[in-house]
N, C-alpha and C positions, 0 to 999 in steps of 0.2 A: 515705618514701615519695618517689620523684621524678615530676616532671611532666616531661612531654615536648610540644614546641610543636609543634601540629598543623597544617600549612599549610592556606590558605583555598584550596580548591576553587571557581573560579568555573563552575559547569555551566552557565549560560546561553552563556559564552564559549567553550568547549568544544564546546557545541550547535553554534553558529554556525560554528565552524573545520569542524565534519564536514558541515553543510549546504553550506557553500562548498566543497566539494571534488565537489559534485554539482552539475551543471547542470539550472536550471529546464527544467521542461517534457520531461524526459528518462526511458524508458524503459530500465532497466539492470540486470544481474545485480547481486544485493546478497550475494555469497558472502563479500565483504571485510566487510561490516558485521553486526551481531546486531541480532535485531529487537528487544531490548531497547533498544539504544542508539538505535536510529531512532525508537522510540515517546518515548523521554525527550526526545529530540533536537527532533522535533516538537512536543511541550507545552513546550519550554523557550523555542521560539522562536513560540508561538502557531498552529503549525500544527495542521490535524486529522491524525489517525492513522488509517486506515481498513486492516485486517488480515484476511486471509484464507487459513486453513491449508487446503490442497486435497489433502492428502496421501491420503485414500479415494477421491478422483476418478480415474475409469478414461476418461471419454469427455467431449465439450464439453458435452453436456448436464448431467454431473455438475459442470463446471468452474462453468459458469453457474447451477445451482441452488447450489452452493457460495458463492460470490459474492454470490448475492441473498441469503443467509441472512447472513451476517456482515457485509454492508453495510444489512442491515434494507430491501431494497426494498420497494415496496409490492404486494400480492398479486397486481396484475396483471400485473406484469413478464411480459414473454413468453417469456424463456428463451431468447432468440437473441440474434446481437451487434448488430443494430439497435436491440434494447429493452435492452441494456447501455450502448450509447452513451447513447441517449435518457435512461435513467436517471442516469448518470453527469453528463450534462452539464444536463438541465432541471431534477433537484433541486438543482442547485448554483446554478443561472441564478435561480432562484425565492427562492433564501435570500438573496440579495444578494451583497455584497461580501464576499470571502473572504480570508480572509490566506494560505493555500495548504494545500496538501495531502501527505502521505506515504501512498503506496498499496503495501501489500507483501501480494503473491501467493505464499503460499510452498508449497513442493512440487508444485509444476504438472507435471502427469503429462507422460511421455515414454516413448508407447508407440504402437503400430499403432493404436488408438482414439482418440488425441490426437498425433497427428503434429506435426512441426515445422511444417509451412503452419498445421494449425488454433492452434498456439503462438502463431506470428507474426501470424495474423488477431488474434487475440484481443487481444495488445500491445497494435497498431495502433489499437484503442477508448482508449487510454490515453493 
């Protein structure tokens, strides 16, 4: 029976290095990253991970509804960009000091009913 040495992997160090390649307060495509890696990285450095899979969304209303459900917004969420901004900022502000957030919106639609302008307006909120 042989025993092999298994190298120690410092996941917190790897996670920190992953986040160091992304500027804070930036919205960017994450095609270079796996969602699971981002989730583990956020957890390893004490940040909140918010995820919404919007694969079935076709319109701006669908996207806002998907985000509201995934992020557990209150029932009074108005499903418009102003309400999204208010929920994203007010809830965080009322919660006190936060270590940070990694927000992933996967499969944003790209269609005539949710065009480039609608996508840019949505991303501007973040």
